[in-house]
C-alpha positions as a Markdown table, in Angstrom:
| # | Residue | x | y | z |
|---|---|---|---|---|
| 1 | Met | 75.2 | 104.9 | 79.2 |
| 2 | Pro | 78.0 | 102.4 | 79.9 |
| 3 | Trp | 79.1 | 104.4 | 82.9 |
| 4 | Leu | 75.7 | 104.0 | 84.5 |
| 5 | Leu | 76.0 | 100.2 | 84.0 |
| 6 | Leu | 79.5 | 100.3 | 85.5 |
| 7 | Leu | 78.1 | 101.8 | 88.7 |
| 8 | Leu | 75.4 | 99.1 | 88.8 |
| 9 | Leu | 77.9 | 96.3 | 88.3 |
| 10 | Leu | 80.3 | 97.8 | 90.9 |
| 11 | Leu | 77.7 | 97.8 | 93.6 |
| 12 | Pro | 75.6 | 94.8 | 93.0 |
| 13 | Ala | 74.8 | 94.1 | 96.7 |
| 14 | Arg | 74.0 | 97.7 | 97.7 |
| 15 | Glu | 70.2 | 97.2 | 97.3 |
| 16 | Val | 70.4 | 94.5 | 100.0 |
| 17 | Ala | 72.0 | 96.5 | 102.7 |
| 18 | Ala | 72.4 | 93.8 | 105.3 |
| 19 | Gln | 75.2 | 92.0 | 103.5 |
| 20 | Asp | 77.6 | 94.8 | 102.6 |
| 21 | Val | 80.5 | 93.1 | 100.9 |
| 22 | Thr | 82.4 | 96.1 | 99.6 |
| 23 | Gly | 84.8 | 96.3 | 102.6 |
| 24 | Asp | 84.5 | 100.1 | 102.1 |
| 25 | Gly | 83.0 | 101.1 | 105.4 |
| 26 | Pro | 84.1 | 103.9 | 107.7 |
| 27 | Glu | 87.2 | 103.6 | 109.8 |
| 28 | Gly | 86.6 | 101.5 | 112.9 |
| 29 | Thr | 83.9 | 99.3 | 111.2 |
| 30 | Gly | 86.0 | 96.3 | 110.3 |
| 31 | Gly | 89.0 | 98.0 | 108.8 |
| 32 | Gly | 87.5 | 98.6 | 105.4 |
| 33 | Thr | 89.2 | 101.9 | 104.8 |
| 34 | Arg | 92.6 | 100.6 | 105.9 |
| 35 | Ala | 92.2 | 97.4 | 103.7 |
| 36 | Ala | 91.2 | 99.5 | 100.7 |
| 37 | Val | 94.3 | 101.7 | 101.1 |
| 38 | Glu | 96.5 | 98.6 | 101.3 |
| 39 | Val | 94.9 | 97.0 | 98.3 |
| 40 | Thr | 95.3 | 100.2 | 96.3 |
| 41 | Ala | 99.0 | 100.1 | 97.0 |
| 42 | Tyr | 99.3 | 96.6 | 95.7 |
| 43 | Phe | 97.2 | 97.3 | 92.7 |
| 44 | Thr | 99.5 | 100.0 | 91.4 |
| 45 | Glu | 102.4 | 97.6 | 91.3 |
| 46 | Phe | 101.3 | 94.1 | 90.4 |
| 47 | Thr | 104.7 | 92.5 | 90.8 |
| 48 | Arg | 105.4 | 94.0 | 94.2 |
| 49 | Val | 106.8 | 91.5 | 96.7 |
| 50 | Gly | 104.7 | 91.3 | 99.8 |
| 51 | Pro | 101.7 | 89.6 | 101.3 |
| 52 | Tyr | 98.3 | 90.3 | 99.8 |
| 53 | Pro | 96.0 | 91.9 | 102.4 |
| 54 | Tyr | 93.3 | 89.2 | 102.7 |
| 55 | Gln | 90.5 | 90.2 | 105.0 |
| 56 | Val | 89.8 | 88.0 | 108.0 |
| 57 | Cys | 86.1 | 87.1 | 107.9 |
| 58 | Glu | 85.4 | 87.3 | 111.7 |
| 59 | Glu | 87.1 | 90.8 | 111.8 |
| 60 | Leu | 84.5 | 92.1 | 109.3 |
| 61 | Pro | 81.3 | 93.8 | 110.4 |
| 62 | Gly | 78.2 | 91.6 | 110.5 |
| 63 | Glu | 75.2 | 90.5 | 112.5 |
| 64 | Ile | 76.2 | 87.0 | 113.5 |
| 65 | Gly | 76.7 | 86.3 | 117.2 |
| 66 | Ala | 74.8 | 86.2 | 120.5 |
| 67 | Asp | 75.6 | 89.8 | 121.4 |
| 68 | Pro | 74.6 | 92.4 | 118.9 |
| 69 | Val | 77.4 | 94.6 | 120.1 |
| 70 | Thr | 80.1 | 92.1 | 119.3 |
| 71 | Ala | 78.4 | 90.5 | 116.3 |
| 72 | Thr | 80.6 | 90.0 | 113.2 |
| 73 | Ala | 80.7 | 88.2 | 109.9 |
| 74 | Arg | 81.2 | 84.5 | 110.1 |
| 75 | Cys | 82.1 | 81.6 | 107.7 |
| 76 | Ile | 78.9 | 79.6 | 107.1 |
| 77 | Pro | 78.8 | 76.4 | 105.0 |
| 78 | Ile | 76.3 | 76.5 | 102.1 |
| 79 | Glu | 75.4 | 73.1 | 100.8 |
| 80 | Pro | 74.7 | 72.2 | 97.1 |
| 81 | Gly | 71.1 | 73.1 | 96.2 |
| 82 | Glu | 70.6 | 75.1 | 99.4 |
| 83 | Leu | 70.2 | 78.4 | 97.5 |
| 84 | Glu | 67.7 | 78.8 | 94.7 |
| 85 | Phe | 68.8 | 82.0 | 93.0 |
| 86 | Cys | 72.5 | 81.6 | 93.7 |
| 87 | Gly | 72.6 | 77.9 | 92.9 |
| 88 | Ala | 76.3 | 78.1 | 91.9 |
| 89 | Val | 77.2 | 78.9 | 95.6 |
| 90 | Ala | 78.1 | 75.7 | 97.4 |
| 91 | Tyr | 81.0 | 76.4 | 99.7 |
| 92 | Asp | 81.9 | 78.1 | 103.0 |
| 93 | Ala | 80.9 | 81.7 | 102.5 |
| 94 | Cys | 81.8 | 84.7 | 104.6 |
| 95 | Met | 78.4 | 85.9 | 105.6 |
| 96 | Arg | 77.4 | 89.2 | 107.3 |
| 97 | Val | 73.8 | 88.2 | 107.6 |
| 98 | Ile | 72.3 | 85.3 | 109.6 |
| 99 | Ser | 70.3 | 83.6 | 106.9 |
| 100 | Pro | 71.8 | 82.9 | 103.5 |
| 101 | Leu | 68.4 | 81.7 | 102.3 |
| 102 | Val | 66.6 | 85.0 | 103.1 |
| 103 | Tyr | 69.5 | 86.9 | 101.5 |
| 104 | Asp | 69.4 | 84.7 | 98.4 |
| 105 | Glu | 65.7 | 85.6 | 98.0 |
| 106 | Glu | 66.5 | 89.3 | 98.4 |
| 107 | Leu | 69.2 | 89.1 | 95.8 |
| 108 | Ala | 66.7 | 87.4 | 93.4 |
| 109 | Thr | 64.2 | 90.1 | 93.9 |
| 110 | Ala | 66.7 | 92.8 | 93.3 |
| 111 | His | 68.1 | 91.0 | 90.2 |
| 112 | Val | 64.6 | 90.8 | 88.6 |
| 113 | Lys | 64.0 | 94.5 | 89.3 |
| 114 | Arg | 67.3 | 95.6 | 87.9 |
| 115 | Ile | 67.1 | 93.5 | 84.7 |
| 116 | Gly | 63.6 | 94.9 | 84.2 |
| 117 | Leu | 65.0 | 98.5 | 84.4 |
| 118 | Trp | 67.7 | 97.6 | 82.0 |
| 119 | Gly | 65.2 | 96.2 | 79.6 |
| 120 | Leu | 63.4 | 99.5 | 79.5 |
| 121 | Glu | 66.5 | 101.8 | 79.3 |
| 122 | Phe | 69.0 | 99.7 | 77.5 |
| 123 | Pro | 67.2 | 96.8 | 75.7 |
| 124 | Arg | 70.2 | 95.8 | 73.7 |
| 125 | Leu | 72.1 | 94.9 | 76.9 |
| 126 | Val | 69.5 | 92.4 | 78.1 |
| 127 | Thr | 70.8 | 89.3 | 76.4 |
| 128 | Thr | 71.1 | 85.8 | 77.9 |
| 129 | Glu | 74.9 | 86.2 | 78.0 |
| 130 | Cys | 74.7 | 89.4 | 79.9 |
| 131 | Thr | 72.0 | 88.4 | 82.4 |
| 132 | Asp | 73.7 | 85.0 | 83.1 |
| 133 | Ala | 77.1 | 86.7 | 83.6 |
| 134 | Phe | 75.7 | 89.4 | 85.8 |
| 135 | Lys | 73.8 | 86.9 | 87.9 |
| 136 | Leu | 76.9 | 84.8 | 88.6 |
| 137 | Tyr | 79.0 | 87.9 | 89.3 |
| 138 | Val | 76.4 | 89.1 | 91.8 |
| 139 | Cys | 76.2 | 85.8 | 93.5 |
| 140 | Leu | 79.9 | 85.2 | 93.9 |
| 141 | Leu | 80.4 | 88.8 | 95.1 |
| 142 | Ser | 77.5 | 88.6 | 97.5 |
| 143 | Phe | 78.6 | 85.2 | 98.9 |
| 144 | Pro | 82.4 | 85.6 | 99.2 |
| 145 | Arg | 84.3 | 82.4 | 99.7 |
| 146 | Cys | 86.1 | 81.5 | 103.0 |
| 147 | Glu | 89.4 | 79.7 | 103.1 |
| 148 | Glu | 91.3 | 78.7 | 106.2 |
| 149 | Asp | 94.7 | 80.5 | 106.5 |
| 150 | Thr | 97.3 | 77.7 | 106.3 |
| 151 | Glu | 99.7 | 79.8 | 108.4 |
| 152 | Arg | 97.1 | 80.5 | 111.1 |
| 153 | Pro | 94.9 | 77.5 | 111.6 |
| 154 | Gly | 91.4 | 78.4 | 112.8 |
| 155 | Thr | 91.6 | 81.8 | 111.0 |
| 156 | Phe | 89.4 | 82.1 | 108.0 |
| 157 | Leu | 90.1 | 84.5 | 105.1 |
| 158 | Glu | 87.7 | 86.1 | 102.6 |
| 159 | Leu | 88.9 | 85.4 | 99.1 |
| 160 | Pro | 88.5 | 88.0 | 96.4 |
| 161 | Leu | 87.2 | 87.4 | 92.9 |
| 162 | Cys | 89.7 | 86.8 | 90.1 |
| 163 | Tyr | 90.5 | 89.9 | 87.9 |
| 164 | Asp | 89.8 | 88.1 | 84.7 |
| 165 | Phe | 86.5 | 86.7 | 85.9 |
| 166 | Cys | 85.5 | 90.3 | 86.8 |
| 167 | Thr | 86.5 | 91.7 | 83.4 |
| 168 | Arg | 84.7 | 88.9 | 81.5 |
| 169 | Ser | 81.5 | 89.5 | 83.6 |
| 170 | His | 81.5 | 93.2 | 82.8 |
| 171 | Leu | 82.5 | 92.7 | 79.2 |
| 172 | Ala | 79.4 | 90.5 | 78.6 |
| 173 | Cys | 77.2 | 93.4 | 79.5 |
| 174 | Ile | 79.1 | 96.5 | 78.7 |
| 175 | Gly | 80.8 | 95.3 | 75.5 |
| 176 | Asp | 83.8 | 97.6 | 76.1 |
| 177 | Glu | 87.1 | 96.2 | 77.2 |
| 178 | Thr | 88.4 | 99.5 | 78.6 |
| 179 | Leu | 85.4 | 100.3 | 80.6 |
| 180 | Ser | 85.2 | 96.7 | 81.9 |
| 181 | Ala | 88.9 | 97.0 | 83.1 |
| 182 | Leu | 88.1 | 100.3 | 84.8 |
| 183 | Ala | 85.2 | 98.8 | 86.7 |
| 184 | Cys | 87.4 | 95.9 | 87.9 |
| 185 | Asp | 90.3 | 98.3 | 88.8 |
| 186 | Lys | 87.9 | 100.0 | 91.1 |
| 187 | Ala | 86.8 | 96.7 | 92.6 |
| 188 | Val | 90.5 | 95.9 | 93.2 |
| 189 | Thr | 90.9 | 99.0 | 95.3 |
| 190 | Leu | 87.9 | 98.0 | 97.4 |
| 191 | Gly | 89.4 | 94.6 | 98.1 |
| 192 | Arg | 86.6 | 92.7 | 96.3 |
| 193 | Val | 88.7 | 91.7 | 93.2 |
| 194 | Ala | 92.3 | 90.5 | 93.2 |
| 195 | Pro | 95.0 | 92.1 | 91.1 |
| 196 | Pro | 96.5 | 89.7 | 88.6 |
| 197 | Arg | 99.4 | 88.7 | 90.8 |
| 198 | Gly | 100.5 | 85.1 | 90.7 |
| 199 | Asp | 100.6 | 84.7 | 94.5 |
| 200 | Val | 97.0 | 85.7 | 95.2 |
| 201 | Met | 94.3 | 83.0 | 95.7 |
| 202 | Cys | 91.0 | 84.1 | 94.1 |
| 203 | Val | 87.6 | 82.9 | 93.0 |
| 204 | Ser | 86.4 | 82.4 | 89.5 |
| 205 | Ala | 83.0 | 80.8 | 88.7 |
| 206 | Gly | 82.9 | 79.5 | 92.3 |
| 207 | Val | 86.3 | 77.7 | 92.1 |
| 208 | Lys | 89.3 | 79.0 | 94.1 |
| 209 | Arg | 92.5 | 79.2 | 92.1 |
| 210 | Ala | 95.7 | 81.2 | 91.7 |
| 211 | Val | 95.8 | 84.0 | 89.2 |
| 212 | Ala | 98.9 | 83.3 | 87.3 |
| 213 | Ala | 98.0 | 79.9 | 85.8 |
| 214 | Val | 95.1 | 81.3 | 83.7 |
| 215 | Phe | 95.7 | 85.1 | 83.4 |
| 216 | Met | 97.7 | 85.0 | 80.2 |
| 217 | Tyr | 95.3 | 82.6 | 78.6 |
| 218 | Val | 92.3 | 84.7 | 79.4 |
| 219 | Ala | 94.1 | 87.9 | 78.3 |
| 220 | Ala | 94.8 | 86.2 | 74.9 |
| 221 | Val | 91.2 | 85.1 | 74.5 |
| 222 | Val | 90.0 | 88.6 | 75.2 |
| 223 | Ala | 92.5 | 90.1 | 72.8 |
| 224 | Leu | 91.4 | 87.7 | 70.0 |
| 225 | Ala | 87.7 | 88.6 | 70.7 |
| 226 | Trp | 88.5 | 92.3 | 70.0 |
| 227 | Thr | 90.6 | 91.8 | 66.9 |
């Protein structure tokens, strides 16, 4: 049962195919395979010296642009209160689709459907803590934050989610620390979650931050929760 839930949590945006945020596409479609290989290398050695392979938003596949042949993803500003379902999203997001509003509605529909299925198959999982955590995780994953590269002005990077945010989101539903870590390890190899390296800027609850400042604190809180 927990493994089924792991798969659902790992691919929260797959039901809405237009905004594929996994970065795991075939070679030649935005470099997803190459990026995944690079991220895997960094994940196996957290303290390795070297630049983290952030993905450039406009180099990712998408449908934004006058010419469908050359259309890509783009950074789009999302204002506070603009989205109904993903109300926590209020920043520049790397969007593959043209309309954040339509995509937000599609995510809401998929979320209601999924929670309904969970209620039938795994009723003990459908708690307020789980559904709230899963909703926020889906929204931040589906609307990845953009940040201008300080070394290359005018180039915008897609920021990954923070590792501890990922594990806490999974833990709220799965209730198993090991399985939660496995799910987030997989997300690291896909480039959607940052490994806990101090030099990587990541996103937690909609706020960008560096990993190192909070990682040890969160790890201690999780350890206390399981003692």
